[in-house]
N, C-alpha and C positions, 0 to 999 in steps of 0.2 A: 504494500500500500504506500505509494509515493505522493499522492495528491494531498496537499496541505489540508484542504477542506475535509477530505475523507478522514485524515488522521485526527483532526479536531473533533469530528463527530464520534470517532471511536473512543477518544479520550474522555469525552463527556459521558459516553455510555459506560465506560469502565469505571469512571468515578462514581456514577450513579449506582452501579452494581456493588461497589465497595461500601458505599454509604448505606445501602439497603441490606447489608450483611451477607453479600456473596463475593468475598474478596478473591476466592479461587477462580471464579468465572471472570472477574476483572483481569486477573493476571494472564489468563489464557488469551484474552483480547489483546492485551499489551504485548505479549510475546509474539504476536503475529505482525507487529508493526516494523517498518523499516526505520532503524535508528541511526542512519548515517546522514540524514538531512538536517534542515534547520529546526525541526521539531524535536530533535533528540533530547534536549534538555527538559522540555515539557513532559516527554514520555518518562524520563527518569524520575521527575517530580511526582507524577501520578503513581508510578510503581513504588517509590519510596513511601508515599503517603498511604498506599494500600498496605504495605508491610507494617507500617505503624499501626494501622487499624487492626492488623492481625497480631499485634503485640510481638512482632519479630524485630526487635530493636536493632540488632546488629545489621540486618539487611536493610532496614529503614535508613539507618545512618549511612550505609554505603551508597544507596541510590539517591538519597537527598543531597549528599555532598557531590555526587556525580552530576546532578542537575545544576548545582551551583558552579561547579568547575566548567560546565559547558556554557555558562553565561546566562542561565535562566534566572531571572530576578522576579520575585513575587512576595507579597506580604505573607501569604500562607506558608511559603517555603521556609522563610526565616522562623515563623512560629513553630512549624513542625520540627525544624532543626533544633530549636530551643527545647522543645518537649523531649526530643531524643537525648539531648545533653542532660536534662534533668534526670531521665530514667537511667542514664549511665553514671549519675553521681557527679557530673561536671557542672556544679551550680553557678560558678562564676562565668563560665562560657555560656551557659543558658541565659544568664542575665544580659550579656552582651548581644546575644542573638535576639532576645525579646526587645532590647533597645533598638536594634536595627529594624525589626518589624514595626515598632512604633514610629520610627522616622519615615518609613515607607508609607504608612497609613496613619497619619496624625489624627484622623477622626475616630480611630479605634482605641477604646480604653483597655481592652483585654490584655495587651502586652504589659502595660503599666501595672495592671492588677497582678499579673504573674511575677513581675519584678518585686512588688510589695511582698508577696507571699515568700519569695526566695529570701529576701533580706530578713524577714521575721524568723524564718526557719533557721537562718544562719546566726541568730542571736544578735541582730543588728537593728534594734528598735528605732534608733535615731535615723538610720538609713531608711527604714520603713516609713517613718514619719515624713521624711523628705519626699519620698515617692507619693505618699498620700496627699501631701500638700501640692505636689505637681499635678496630681489628678484634679484637685479642686480648681487649679488655675487653668489647665488645658481643657477640662471638661466641666465647666461650672454648672451645666444643666444636668449632670449625672451625679447621683448621690454617693457613689462608691467611696471617693476620697474622704468625704465628710463623715461617713460611717466609720471608716478606719480610724480617723482622728478621734472620734467619739469613743470608740472601743478602747483605744490606747489610754485616753484620759481616765476611763473607768478602771482599767487595769492598774493604773497608778494611784487609785483611790482619790481621784479628782472628779467625782461624779457631778459636783456643783459646777465646775468649769465645763464639763461635758454638756450639762443642761443649758448653760449660757450659750454654747456654740449652737445647740439645736434650736434655741429660741431665735438666734440671729438668722438662721436659714429657713425658719418656719414658713415665711411667705412664699418661698420658692418650692418647697416640698411638702406642704401641709397635707395634701391629698395622696401622697405617695405611701403605700403600705409599709415599705421598708423604713421610711422616716417614722411612721407611727410606731412600728415595732421598736426602734431604738430609743424613741422618746419614752415609751412605756418601760423599757428595760432600764433606762437611766433613772426614771422615777422610782422604780423598784429598788435600785441601788441606794437611793436616798430614803428608802423605807416608806415611801408614799404610795402604799399598795392600793388603798381605796381610790385615791386620786388617779392612779394609773389605770385601774380597771374602768372607772367612769370615763376617762379620756378615750380608751380603746372602744368601749361600747358605743359611745357617741359617734364614732367614725366607722362603724361596721359597714356602712354603705359604700365606703371607699374600697372595700375588699370585694371587687365585683366579679372576677373570674374564679374558676375552680381552684387554681393554685393559690390565689390570694385568700379565698375563703378558708382553705386549709391553714394558711398562715395565721389568719385571725383566730381560729380555734386553738392553735398552738400557743399564741400569745396569751389568750384568755386562760387556758388551762394552766400555764406556767404561773400566772399571777394568782389564780385560785389556790394552787398548791403552796405558793409562798405564804398565802394568807391562812393556810391550814383548813381550807374549805374543801376537804377531800370529796365529800358527797357531791358537790357541785362540779368538781373537776373530773370525776370518773367518767361520766357519760361522754365528755369531750375527748378524754384520753382513749376510750374505746373506739370512738369514731375515727380518730386519727390513726390508731393502730390498725384498724381494718383497712385504712387507705395506704398502709405500708410504712407508717412512721415508727421506726424502731425505738426512738427516744421515748415516745409515749408508752410503748410496750414495756420499756425498762421502768418507767415511773409506775406502771401498774404492778410490776413485780415487787417494787419497793413497798407499794401500798398493801399488797397481800402479806408481805413479810411483817409490816407494822401491825397487822391484825393477827399475826402468828398463824396464818393460814398457809402452812407449808405445802399442802397438796396443791392448792391453786397456784402458788408461786412456782413450784417445780413444773407443773403442767405447762404454764406459760413460758418458762425458760426453755423447756424441751421443744416447744413449738417454734420459738424464736431462734434457737441455735441449730435447728434442723433445716434452715432455709439456704444454707450454703454461703452465707455472708460472714466471712471471718474478719469483721471490723472490730473496733475497740469495744463496742457494745457486746459483741459475741464473747469476748474474754471476760468482761465484767460479769456477764450472766453466768458463765461457767464458774467463776469464783463464787458467786452468790449461791449457786446450786450446791457446790461442794461444801460451803459453810453450813447450809441448811441440812445436808445429809449428815455432816459431822455432828451438828447439834442434836440431831435425831438419833444418834448412836450408830449410824451406818458408816463406820470408819472405812471399811473396804471400798464402798461405793464412792465416798468422798475422795479417797486417795486416787482412784481411777480418774475422776474428773479434774482434780488438781494436776495430775500428770498430763492429761490432755491439754489443759490450758497452758501449762509451762512449756511443753514441747512445741506448741503452736507459736508462742512468743519467742522461743529460742530460734525457731526457723525464720522469724522476722528479722533476725540480726539486730543491728542497732538503729534500724529505721523505725524508731518508736518515739512517741511523745513521752514526756516526763512521767505522766501517770502510768503508762504501760510499763516503763522501766521499773517503777516502784512496785507495781503489781507483780511483775516478773520476780522481783526480789522477795516479795511476800510469799509467792507460791514456792519458790526454791526453799525458803526457810521452813515453811510448813512441811515440806517433804524431806527435811533433814539436811539440805544442802546450804547450811548457814554461811560457810565461808564464801561460797559462790554468790549468795545473796548480798553479803557485805561488800564483796568486790564490785558487784554491779552497782550498788549504791555509791561506792567511792568514785567510780567512773563518772556517774551522773553528777555527783557533787562537784568534782573537779571541773567538769565542763561548765556547770552552772556558775561556779565562782569565777571562771575565766571570762564570763560575759560582763565585763566591767562597764560597758556602755548601757547595759540594760537597767531599767529602773529598779530600785531596791525592793519595791513591793512585788515586782514580777519574780525576782530571784528568790525572795522569801517564800513565795507561793510554791516553790519547788523544794527549797532547802528545809523548810519546816517539816513537811511530810517525810523527807529523807531522815531527819533526826528522830521523828516519831517511829519510823520503821526500825531504826537502829535500836531504839529503846525496847520495842516489841521483841526483837530478836534477842536482846540481852535478857529480857524476862523469860523467854523460852529456854535459854541456856541455863539460867538460874534454877528454873523449875525442874529441868531435867537432872541437874546435879542433886537436888534435894529429894526428888521423887524416888520411892521404893519401886519394886517391880510393879509394872502397870496393871491395875485391876481391870476386870471386864468392863467395857464401856457401858455407860448408862445413858438413856435418852435424856437430853436436856429439856428444861421446861420452857425455854424460849429460843426462837431461832435467832441467827446472827442478824445484825442490822445491815441494811443496804449501804451504809456508810463505812462498813468495816474493811476498808482497803488497806488500812495501816494499823 
């Protein structure tokens, strides 16, 4: 196929197949094209993008770079190259590529959003703040940058300053569901729960499509939970869970545990952990199930679940958030690997202490749980030294709390 128009048509068809979930068929079409002409760079780009959709990162990297070397220049090429760099752990290179994508398409906010996420992941909140500020300047009609700046202020225990910022931009975004969400969130941080709930309920009509209606229910249920209005929150949580919201399911597990309803809690945990999603909620749920089994005297079943969770987190390597690192240490300690647990905590502590640019509040939110986990391990060791031969396990009268991660 040498005709440029024909090749363009085939490329559109191949891209459509890849987007629709038929990447193998897309590659078959691409492999039939003549790659010696002026369209060769575009062909390499579509092939590399298809491999990226297939999660074949090495091949995606090879063909996307081939497209670049052939002189093909496109906003999406640089975005995809940046995504590949992220997947390969080359964060700084990814940032440069996202920056190039941003320069090629100044109207797009997504590359700046990704740069913000990279800087925050690298423990550079001041760099993140700079990018968020750049978003507000370059995209004043988009709420993204303002939201990030608000979140950072709240993390620094500056909720009053965050509210002042939200008031400043109210005229611009007052009907935006995301703005309403973050204003309610900030009010809650200031412990103005009744005011926040009234504010959200007055603006229910602004949540007009299905996705926004789901967001409204989520905001309202979170406020009701914070106000300890469990009976009012539960119907909303059930609705959200049935729509696939796992955080609402987790809240329902915690609620069942607070009622000491082990059977209901474990049934829901089994339902949620059987869906194939190995995210952070999955590991929290496994931990809770194990503690419930342990409290009920089912030591063998608890150990099996602890091991399942620990092995999964080990396979994740160090690509974990602080909470999952601490949970991994907790699991290791409970299974008798206390030195391994302490070593894991030490690595996380040293990394957190190295983030000298990070606000003290943010570092404390990691360092304090680490210290609590160390104290827990010390108590375990002291109890083991004092304890005589272990008696037969007896059922506990109360299940573990959903907050018992440390």
